[in-house]
PDB file as gemmi writes it, atoms N, CA and C in Angstrom:
CRYST1    1.000    1.000    1.000  90.00  90.00  90.00 P 1                      
ATOM      1  N   UNK A   1      94.781  89.308  99.870  1.00  0.00           N  
ATOM      2  CA  UNK A   1      95.447  89.120  98.610  1.00  0.00           C  
ATOM      3  C   UNK A   1      95.911  90.489  98.124  1.00  0.00           C  
ATOM      4  N   UNK A   2      97.115  90.566  97.579  1.00  0.00           N  
ATOM      5  CA  UNK A   2      97.586  91.811  96.994  1.00  0.00           C  
ATOM      6  C   UNK A   2      97.953  91.546  95.546  1.00  0.00           C  
ATOM      7  N   UNK A   3      97.686  92.506  94.703  1.00  0.00           N  
ATOM      8  CA  UNK A   3      97.987  92.367  93.289  1.00  0.00           C  
ATOM      9  C   UNK A   3      97.675  93.651  92.568  1.00  0.00           C  
ATOM     10  N   UNK A   4      97.434  93.555  91.282  1.00  0.00           N  
ATOM     11  CA  UNK A   4      97.204  94.748  90.471  1.00  0.00           C  
ATOM     12  C   UNK A   4      95.948  95.507  90.889  1.00  0.00           C  
ATOM     13  N   UNK A   5      95.047  94.848  91.618  1.00  0.00           N  
ATOM     14  CA  UNK A   5      93.824  95.509  92.081  1.00  0.00           C  
ATOM     15  C   UNK A   5      93.943  96.008  93.510  1.00  0.00           C  
ATOM     16  N   UNK A   6      95.120  95.884  94.138  1.00  0.00           N  
ATOM     17  CA  UNK A   6      95.313  96.360  95.502  1.00  0.00           C  
ATOM     18  C   UNK A   6      95.167  95.240  96.515  1.00  0.00           C  
ATOM     19  N   UNK A   7      95.122  95.609  97.764  1.00  0.00           N  
ATOM     20  CA  UNK A   7      94.995  94.670  98.862  1.00  0.00           C  
ATOM     21  C   UNK A   7      93.524  94.358  99.057  1.00  0.00           C  
ATOM     22  N   UNK A   8      93.178  93.079  99.191  1.00  0.00           N  
ATOM     23  CA  UNK A   8      91.768  92.716  99.294  1.00  0.00           C  
ATOM     24  C   UNK A   8      91.492  91.959 100.576  1.00  0.00           C  
ATOM     25  N   UNK A   9      90.600  92.482 101.344  1.00  0.00           N  
ATOM     26  CA  UNK A   9      90.088  91.816 102.544  1.00  0.00           C  
ATOM     27  C   UNK A   9      88.585  91.745 102.353  1.00  0.00           C  
ATOM     28  N   UNK A  10      88.009  90.565 102.394  1.00  0.00           N  
ATOM     29  CA  UNK A  10      86.628  90.418 101.958  1.00  0.00           C  
ATOM     30  C   UNK A  10      85.663  89.799 102.949  1.00  0.00           C  
ATOM     31  N   UNK A  11      85.522  90.305 104.130  1.00  0.00           N  
ATOM     32  CA  UNK A  11      84.370  89.812 104.902  1.00  0.00           C  
ATOM     33  C   UNK A  11      83.088  90.268 104.215  1.00  0.00           C  
ATOM     34  N   UNK A  12      82.067  89.496 104.311  1.00  0.00           N  
ATOM     35  CA  UNK A  12      80.821  89.789 103.583  1.00  0.00           C  
ATOM     36  C   UNK A  12      80.247  91.160 103.931  1.00  0.00           C  
ATOM     37  N   UNK A  13      80.462  91.642 105.147  1.00  0.00           N  
ATOM     38  CA  UNK A  13      79.835  92.900 105.541  1.00  0.00           C  
ATOM     39  C   UNK A  13      80.627  94.145 105.130  1.00  0.00           C  
ATOM     40  N   UNK A  14      81.791  93.984 104.535  1.00  0.00           N  
ATOM     41  CA  UNK A  14      82.621  95.131 104.146  1.00  0.00           C  
ATOM     42  C   UNK A  14      82.993  95.045 102.666  1.00  0.00           C  
ATOM     43  N   UNK A  15      82.455  95.917 101.830  1.00  0.00           N  
ATOM     44  CA  UNK A  15      82.844  95.883 100.421  1.00  0.00           C  
ATOM     45  C   UNK A  15      84.277  96.397 100.241  1.00  0.00           C  
ATOM     46  N   UNK A  16      84.983  95.833  99.288  1.00  0.00           N  
ATOM     47  CA  UNK A  16      86.322  96.317  98.967  1.00  0.00           C  
ATOM     48  C   UNK A  16      86.214  97.617  98.181  1.00  0.00           C  
ATOM     49  N   UNK A  17      87.240  98.426  98.269  1.00  0.00           N  
ATOM     50  CA  UNK A  17      87.254  99.683  97.534  1.00  0.00           C  
ATOM     51  C   UNK A  17      88.682 100.091  97.252  1.00  0.00           C  
ATOM     52  N   UNK A  18      88.835 101.089  96.402  1.00  0.00           N  
ATOM     53  CA  UNK A  18      90.158 101.639  96.110  1.00  0.00           C  
ATOM     54  C   UNK A  18      90.055 103.150  96.120  1.00  0.00           C  
ATOM     55  N   UNK A  19      91.152 103.803  96.472  1.00  0.00           N  
ATOM     56  CA  UNK A  19      91.207 105.253  96.526  1.00  0.00           C  
ATOM     57  C   UNK A  19      91.735 105.792  95.203  1.00  0.00           C  
ATOM     58  N   UNK A  20      91.145 106.881  94.745  1.00  0.00           N  
ATOM     59  CA  UNK A  20      91.622 107.532  93.528  1.00  0.00           C  
ATOM     60  C   UNK A  20      92.797 108.423  93.927  1.00  0.00           C  
ATOM     61  N   UNK A  21      93.948 108.219  93.275  1.00  0.00           N  
ATOM     62  CA  UNK A  21      95.155 108.987  93.568  1.00  0.00           C  
ATOM     63  C   UNK A  21      95.946 109.165  92.283  1.00  0.00           C  
ATOM     64  N   UNK A  22      96.655 110.294  92.158  1.00  0.00           N  
ATOM     65  CA  UNK A  22      97.483 110.485  90.966  1.00  0.00           C  
ATOM     66  C   UNK A  22      98.647 109.492  90.977  1.00  0.00           C  
ATOM     67  N   UNK A  23      99.022 109.026  89.795  1.00  0.00           N  
ATOM     68  CA  UNK A  23     100.140 108.090  89.699  1.00  0.00           C  
ATOM     69  C   UNK A  23     101.307 108.787  89.010  1.00  0.00           C  
ATOM     70  N   UNK A  24     102.367 109.017  89.781  1.00  0.00           N  
ATOM     71  CA  UNK A  24     103.611 109.563  89.247  1.00  0.00           C  
ATOM     72  C   UNK A  24     104.622 108.430  89.116  1.00  0.00           C  
ATOM     73  N   UNK A  25     104.673 107.594  90.149  1.00  0.00           N  
ATOM     74  CA  UNK A  25     105.644 106.497  90.183  1.00  0.00           C  
ATOM     75  C   UNK A  25     105.097 105.430  91.133  1.00  0.00           C  
ATOM     76  N   UNK A  26     105.033 104.201  90.693  1.00  0.00           N  
ATOM     77  CA  UNK A  26     104.446 103.152  91.531  1.00  0.00           C  
ATOM     78  C   UNK A  26     105.476 102.389  92.356  1.00  0.00           C  
ATOM     79  N   UNK A  27     106.763 102.747  92.244  1.00  0.00           N  
ATOM     80  CA  UNK A  27     107.771 102.041  93.043  1.00  0.00           C  
ATOM     81  C   UNK A  27     107.506 102.265  94.531  1.00  0.00           C  
ATOM     82  N   UNK A  28     107.508 101.193  95.278  1.00  0.00           N  
ATOM     83  CA  UNK A  28     107.306 101.268  96.713  1.00  0.00           C  
ATOM     84  C   UNK A  28     105.868 101.134  97.171  1.00  0.00           C  
ATOM     85  N   UNK A  29     104.937 101.029  96.241  1.00  0.00           N  
ATOM     86  CA  UNK A  29     103.525 100.949  96.631  1.00  0.00           C  
ATOM     87  C   UNK A  29     103.201  99.671  97.408  1.00  0.00           C  
ATOM     88  N   UNK A  30     103.760  98.561  96.986  1.00  0.00           N  
ATOM     89  CA  UNK A  30     103.518  97.313  97.707  1.00  0.00           C  
ATOM     90  C   UNK A  30     104.073  97.375  99.117  1.00  0.00           C  
ATOM     91  N   UNK A  31     105.273  97.945  99.253  1.00  0.00           N  
ATOM     92  CA  UNK A  31     105.864  98.105 100.582  1.00  0.00           C  
ATOM     93  C   UNK A  31     104.983  98.991 101.456  1.00  0.00           C  
ATOM     94  N   UNK A  32     104.493 100.093 100.887  1.00  0.00           N  
ATOM     95  CA  UNK A  32     103.637 101.012 101.642  1.00  0.00           C  
ATOM     96  C   UNK A  32     102.331 100.322 102.037  1.00  0.00           C  
ATOM     97  N   UNK A  33     101.790  99.508 101.140  1.00  0.00           N  
ATOM     98  CA  UNK A  33     100.554  98.789 101.423  1.00  0.00           C  
ATOM     99  C   UNK A  33     100.744  97.866 102.624  1.00  0.00           C  
ATOM    100  N   UNK A  34     101.793  97.050 102.585  1.00  0.00           N  
ATOM    101  CA  UNK A  34     102.044  96.135 103.698  1.00  0.00           C  
ATOM    102  C   UNK A  34     102.400  96.886 104.976  1.00  0.00           C  
ATOM    103  N   UNK A  35     103.181  97.959 104.874  1.00  0.00           N  
ATOM    104  CA  UNK A  35     103.529  98.750 106.058  1.00  0.00           C  
ATOM    105  C   UNK A  35     102.276  99.353 106.688  1.00  0.00           C  
ATOM    106  N   UNK A  36     101.369  99.849 105.850  1.00  0.00           N  
ATOM    107  CA  UNK A  36     100.114 100.396 106.364  1.00  0.00           C  
ATOM    108  C   UNK A  36      99.273  99.335 107.047  1.00  0.00           C  
ATOM    109  N   UNK A  37      99.223  98.147 106.442  1.00  0.00           N  
ATOM    110  CA  UNK A  37      98.464  97.044 107.039  1.00  0.00           C  
ATOM    111  C   UNK A  37      99.047  96.687 108.407  1.00  0.00           C  
ATOM    112  N   UNK A  38     100.361  96.556 108.481  1.00  0.00           N  
ATOM    113  CA  UNK A  38     101.021  96.212 109.739  1.00  0.00           C  
ATOM    114  C   UNK A  38     100.827  97.315 110.777  1.00  0.00           C  
ATOM    115  N   UNK A  39     100.874  98.573 110.334  1.00  0.00           N  
ATOM    116  CA  UNK A  39     100.629  99.698 111.243  1.00  0.00           C  
ATOM    117  C   UNK A  39      99.256  99.564 111.885  1.00  0.00           C  
ATOM    118  N   UNK A  40      98.267  99.236 111.067  1.00  0.00           N  
ATOM    119  CA  UNK A  40      96.917  99.038 111.595  1.00  0.00           C  
ATOM    120  C   UNK A  40      96.851  97.904 112.602  1.00  0.00           C  
ATOM    121  N   UNK A  41      97.517  96.791 112.287  1.00  0.00           N  
ATOM    122  CA  UNK A  41      97.536  95.667 113.227  1.00  0.00           C  
ATOM    123  C   UNK A  41      98.154  96.083 114.560  1.00  0.00           C  
ATOM    124  N   UNK A  42      99.257  96.852 114.499  1.00  0.00           N  
ATOM    125  CA  UNK A  42      99.928  97.294 115.724  1.00  0.00           C  
ATOM    126  C   UNK A  42      99.065  98.254 116.542  1.00  0.00           C  
ATOM    127  N   UNK A  43      98.118  98.916 115.878  1.00  0.00           N  
ATOM    128  CA  UNK A  43      97.196  99.811 116.574  1.00  0.00           C  
ATOM    129  C   UNK A  43      95.922  99.093 117.021  1.00  0.00           C  
ATOM    130  N   UNK A  44      95.829  97.789 116.743  1.00  0.00           N  
ATOM    131  CA  UNK A  44      94.686  97.007 117.190  1.00  0.00           C  
ATOM    132  C   UNK A  44      93.448  97.156 116.315  1.00  0.00           C  
ATOM    133  N   UNK A  45      93.614  97.613 115.070  1.00  0.00           N  
ATOM    134  CA  UNK A  45      92.476  97.806 114.175  1.00  0.00           C  
ATOM    135  C   UNK A  45      92.002  96.470 113.618  1.00  0.00           C  
ATOM    136  N   UNK A  46      90.756  96.450 113.170  1.00  0.00           N  
ATOM    137  CA  UNK A  46      90.197  95.276 112.487  1.00  0.00           C  
ATOM    138  C   UNK A  46      90.921  95.083 111.152  1.00  0.00           C  
ATOM    139  N   UNK A  47      91.001  93.840 110.653  1.00  0.00           N  
ATOM    140  CA  UNK A  47      91.717  93.589 109.398  1.00  0.00           C  
ATOM    141  C   UNK A  47      91.258  94.441 108.211  1.00  0.00           C  
ATOM    142  N   UNK A  48      89.957  94.683 108.092  1.00  0.00           N  
ATOM    143  CA  UNK A  48      89.473  95.500 106.966  1.00  0.00           C  
ATOM    144  C   UNK A  48      89.997  96.929 107.085  1.00  0.00           C  
ATOM    145  N   UNK A  49      90.017  97.487 108.288  1.00  0.00           N  
ATOM    146  CA  UNK A  49      90.560  98.838 108.487  1.00  0.00           C  
ATOM    147  C   UNK A  49      92.053  98.858 108.170  1.00  0.00           C  
ATOM    148  N   UNK A  50      92.762  97.796 108.539  1.00  0.00           N  
ATOM    149  CA  UNK A  50      94.187  97.690 108.216  1.00  0.00           C  
ATOM    150  C   UNK A  50      94.398  97.674 106.708  1.00  0.00           C  
ATOM    151  N   UNK A  51      93.575  96.903 106.005  1.00  0.00           N  
ATOM    152  CA  UNK A  51      93.693  96.808 104.549  1.00  0.00           C  
ATOM    153  C   UNK A  51      93.405  98.153 103.886  1.00  0.00           C  
ATOM    154  N   UNK A  52      92.382  98.851 104.356  1.00  0.00           N  
ATOM    155  CA  UNK A  52      92.043 100.167 103.784  1.00  0.00           C  
ATOM    156  C   UNK A  52      93.159 101.177 104.055  1.00  0.00           C  
ATOM    157  N   UNK A  53      93.736 101.129 105.247  1.00  0.00           N  
ATOM    158  CA  UNK A  53      94.825 102.046 105.581  1.00  0.00           C  
ATOM    159  C   UNK A  53      96.048 101.754 104.709  1.00  0.00           C  
ATOM    160  N   UNK A  54      96.363 100.483 104.523  1.00  0.00           N  
ATOM    161  CA  UNK A  54      97.483 100.116 103.645  1.00  0.00           C  
ATOM    162  C   UNK A  54      97.260 100.571 102.220  1.00  0.00           C  
ATOM    163  N   UNK A  55      96.046 100.414 101.733  1.00  0.00           N  
ATOM    164  CA  UNK A  55      95.716 100.857 100.376  1.00  0.00           C  
ATOM    165  C   UNK A  55      95.851 102.368 100.255  1.00  0.00           C  
ATOM    166  N   UNK A  56      95.426 103.097 101.282  1.00  0.00           N  
ATOM    167  CA  UNK A  56      95.562 104.555 101.263  1.00  0.00           C  
ATOM    168  C   UNK A  56      97.028 104.964 101.287  1.00  0.00           C  
ATOM    169  N   UNK A  57      97.846 104.299 102.103  1.00  0.00           N  
ATOM    170  CA  UNK A  57      99.275 104.609 102.151  1.00  0.00           C  
ATOM    171  C   UNK A  57      99.918 104.372 100.792  1.00  0.00           C  
ATOM    172  N   UNK A  58      99.547 103.285 100.147  1.00  0.00           N  
ATOM    173  CA  UNK A  58     100.079 103.000  98.806  1.00  0.00           C  
ATOM    174  C   UNK A  58      99.629 104.070  97.811  1.00  0.00           C  
ATOM    175  N   UNK A  59      98.387 104.507  97.926  1.00  0.00           N  
ATOM    176  CA  UNK A  59      97.888 105.554  97.043  1.00  0.00           C  
ATOM    177  C   UNK A  59      98.660 106.848  97.205  1.00  0.00           C  
ATOM    178  N   UNK A  60      99.045 107.175  98.422  1.00  0.00           N  
ATOM    179  CA  UNK A  60      99.834 108.390  98.646  1.00  0.00           C  
ATOM    180  C   UNK A  60     101.243 108.265  98.067  1.00  0.00           C  
ATOM    181  N   UNK A  61     101.816 107.070  98.143  1.00  0.00           N  
ATOM    182  CA  UNK A  61     103.163 106.859  97.601  1.00  0.00           C  
ATOM    183  C   UNK A  61     103.176 107.050  96.084  1.00  0.00           C  
ATOM    184  N   UNK A  62     102.085 106.712  95.408  1.00  0.00           N  
ATOM    185  CA  UNK A  62     102.072 106.847  93.948  1.00  0.00           C  
ATOM    186  C   UNK A  62     102.219 108.293  93.488  1.00  0.00           C  
ATOM    187  N   UNK A  63     101.924 109.252  94.362  1.00  0.00           N  
ATOM    188  CA  UNK A  63     102.008 110.659  93.993  1.00  0.00           C  
ATOM    189  C   UNK A  63     103.412 111.231  94.004  1.00  0.00           C  
ATOM    190  N   UNK A  64     104.380 110.470  94.498  1.00  0.00           N  
ATOM    191  CA  UNK A  64     105.761 110.956  94.554  1.00  0.00           C  
ATOM    192  C   UNK A  64     106.651 110.213  93.583  1.00  0.00           C  
ATOM    193  N   UNK A  65     107.874 110.687  93.445  1.00  0.00           N  
ATOM    194  CA  UNK A  65     108.844 110.008  92.586  1.00  0.00           C  
ATOM    195  C   UNK A  65     109.668 109.063  93.433  1.00  0.00           C  
ATOM    196  N   UNK A  66     109.474 107.766  93.241  1.00  0.00           N  
ATOM    197  CA  UNK A  66     110.180 106.772  94.036  1.00  0.00           C  
ATOM    198  C   UNK A  66     109.512 106.583  95.384  1.00  0.00           C  
ATOM    199  N   UNK A  67     109.936 105.561  96.081  1.00  0.00           N  
ATOM    200  CA  UNK A  67     109.251 105.193  97.315  1.00  0.00           C  
ATOM    201  C   UNK A  67     109.489 106.176  98.452  1.00  0.00           C  
ATOM    202  N   UNK A  68     110.564 106.951  98.422  1.00  0.00           N  
ATOM    203  CA  UNK A  68     110.850 107.872  99.530  1.00  0.00           C  
ATOM    204  C   UNK A  68     110.145 109.214  99.390  1.00  0.00           C  
ATOM    205  N   UNK A  69     109.767 109.595  98.191  1.00  0.00           N  
ATOM    206  CA  UNK A  69     109.193 110.916  97.955  1.00  0.00           C  
ATOM    207  C   UNK A  69     107.787 111.058  98.514  1.00  0.00           C  
ATOM    208  N   UNK A  70     107.071 109.955  98.608  1.00  0.00           N  
ATOM    209  CA  UNK A  70     105.685 110.012  99.070  1.00  0.00           C  
ATOM    210  C   UNK A  70     105.514 109.674 100.536  1.00  0.00           C  
ATOM    211  N   UNK A  71     106.596 109.791 101.329  1.00  0.00           N  
ATOM    212  CA  UNK A  71     106.507 109.436 102.754  1.00  0.00           C  
ATOM    213  C   UNK A  71     105.422 110.247 103.448  1.00  0.00           C  
ATOM    214  N   UNK A  72     104.639 109.562 104.256  1.00  0.00           N  
ATOM    215  CA  UNK A  72     103.547 110.209 104.984  1.00  0.00           C  
ATOM    216  C   UNK A  72     103.454 109.611 106.380  1.00  0.00           C  
ATOM    217  N   UNK A  73     102.719 110.270 107.247  1.00  0.00           N  
ATOM    218  CA  UNK A  73     102.492 109.738 108.586  1.00  0.00           C  
ATOM    219  C   UNK A  73     101.043 109.285 108.719  1.00  0.00           C  
ATOM    220  N   UNK A  74     100.711 108.785 109.894  1.00  0.00           N  
ATOM    221  CA  UNK A  74      99.364 108.242 110.104  1.00  0.00           C  
ATOM    222  C   UNK A  74      98.299 109.312 109.905  1.00  0.00           C  
ATOM    223  N   UNK A  75      98.492 110.489 110.494  1.00  0.00           N  
ATOM    224  CA  UNK A  75      97.478 111.543 110.379  1.00  0.00           C  
ATOM    225  C   UNK A  75      97.251 111.956 108.931  1.00  0.00           C  
ATOM    226  N   UNK A  76      98.328 112.097 108.164  1.00  0.00           N  
ATOM    227  CA  UNK A  76      98.207 112.473 106.752  1.00  0.00           C  
ATOM    228  C   UNK A  76      97.443 111.405 105.972  1.00  0.00           C  
ATOM    229  N   UNK A  77      97.740 110.150 106.270  1.00  0.00           N  
ATOM    230  CA  UNK A  77      97.059 109.052 105.584  1.00  0.00           C  
ATOM    231  C   UNK A  77      95.573 109.025 105.941  1.00  0.00           C  
ATOM    232  N   UNK A  78      95.242 109.238 107.211  1.00  0.00           N  
ATOM    233  CA  UNK A  78      93.834 109.270 107.618  1.00  0.00           C  
ATOM    234  C   UNK A  78      93.104 110.440 106.963  1.00  0.00           C  
ATOM    235  N   UNK A  79      93.761 111.587 106.837  1.00  0.00           N  
ATOM    236  CA  UNK A  79      93.157 112.733 106.146  1.00  0.00           C  
ATOM    237  C   UNK A  79      92.882 112.386 104.683  1.00  0.00           C  
ATOM    238  N   UNK A  80      93.845 111.733 104.038  1.00  0.00           N  
ATOM    239  CA  UNK A  80      93.673 111.307 102.647  1.00  0.00           C  
ATOM    240  C   UNK A  80      92.467 110.375 102.531  1.00  0.00           C  
ATOM    241  N   UNK A  81      92.323 109.455 103.471  1.00  0.00           N  
ATOM    242  CA  UNK A  81      91.210 108.513 103.436  1.00  0.00           C  
ATOM    243  C   UNK A  81      89.871 109.226 103.558  1.00  0.00           C  
ATOM    244  N   UNK A  82      89.808 110.289 104.336  1.00  0.00           N  
ATOM    245  CA  UNK A  82      88.556 111.040 104.508  1.00  0.00           C  
ATOM    246  C   UNK A  82      88.191 111.848 103.269  1.00  0.00           C  
ATOM    247  N   UNK A  83      89.170 112.347 102.534  1.00  0.00           N  
ATOM    248  CA  UNK A  83      88.870 113.250 101.422  1.00  0.00           C  
ATOM    249  C   UNK A  83      88.966 112.605 100.033  1.00  0.00           C  
ATOM    250  N   UNK A  84      89.592 111.465  99.921  1.00  0.00           N  
ATOM    251  CA  UNK A  84      89.814 110.842  98.611  1.00  0.00           C  
ATOM    252  C   UNK A  84      88.511 110.262  98.041  1.00  0.00           C  
ATOM    253  N   UNK A  85      88.420 110.301  96.738  1.00  0.00           N  
ATOM    254  CA  UNK A  85      87.307 109.639  96.061  1.00  0.00           C  
ATOM    255  C   UNK A  85      87.527 108.131  96.169  1.00  0.00           C  
ATOM    256  N   UNK A  86      86.471 107.390  96.435  1.00  0.00           N  
ATOM    257  CA  UNK A  86      86.548 105.943  96.598  1.00  0.00           C  
ATOM    258  C   UNK A  86      85.762 105.277  95.476  1.00  0.00           C  
ATOM    259  N   UNK A  87      86.372 104.294  94.854  1.00  0.00           N  
ATOM    260  CA  UNK A  87      85.714 103.526  93.793  1.00  0.00           C  
ATOM    261  C   UNK A  87      85.612 102.069  94.224  1.00  0.00           C  
ATOM    262  N   UNK A  88      84.532 101.397  93.866  1.00  0.00           N  
ATOM    263  CA  UNK A  88      84.454  99.961  94.175  1.00  0.00           C  
ATOM    264  C   UNK A  88      85.431  99.199  93.288  1.00  0.00           C  
ATOM    265  N   UNK A  89      85.973  98.114  93.826  1.00  0.00           N  
ATOM    266  CA  UNK A  89      86.843  97.258  93.025  1.00  0.00           C  
ATOM    267  C   UNK A  89      86.002  96.493  92.018  1.00  0.00           C  
ATOM    268  N   UNK A  90      86.578  96.233  90.886  1.00  0.00           N  
ATOM    269  CA  UNK A  90      85.909  95.409  89.877  1.00  0.00           C  
ATOM    270  C   UNK A  90      86.658  94.106  89.758  1.00  0.00           C  
ATOM    271  N   UNK A  91      85.963  93.098  89.384  1.00  0.00           N  
ATOM    272  CA  UNK A  91      86.585  91.772  89.234  1.00  0.00           C  
ATOM    273  C   UNK A  91      87.369  91.714  87.958  1.00  0.00           C  
TER     274      UNK A  91                                                      
END                                                                             
């Protein structure tokens, strides 16, 4: 499910989370989220890893002005995932 709380994949063994990122402009975040998810699928990742990667890609896009300003690659997104503060999702 995608919405105001981000992309949610909920197997019981994996808690959902969100990455803390500065918000300059949210245009393109949904596209980045889905693109990140699809990227993960194409790499053979588990659905939860795909969802987390999509959420991280969307978080990086929020730091730029418009959807093109926050363009990133896989390595940059993985680095962001390792260093970003993670918060649990709330209902």
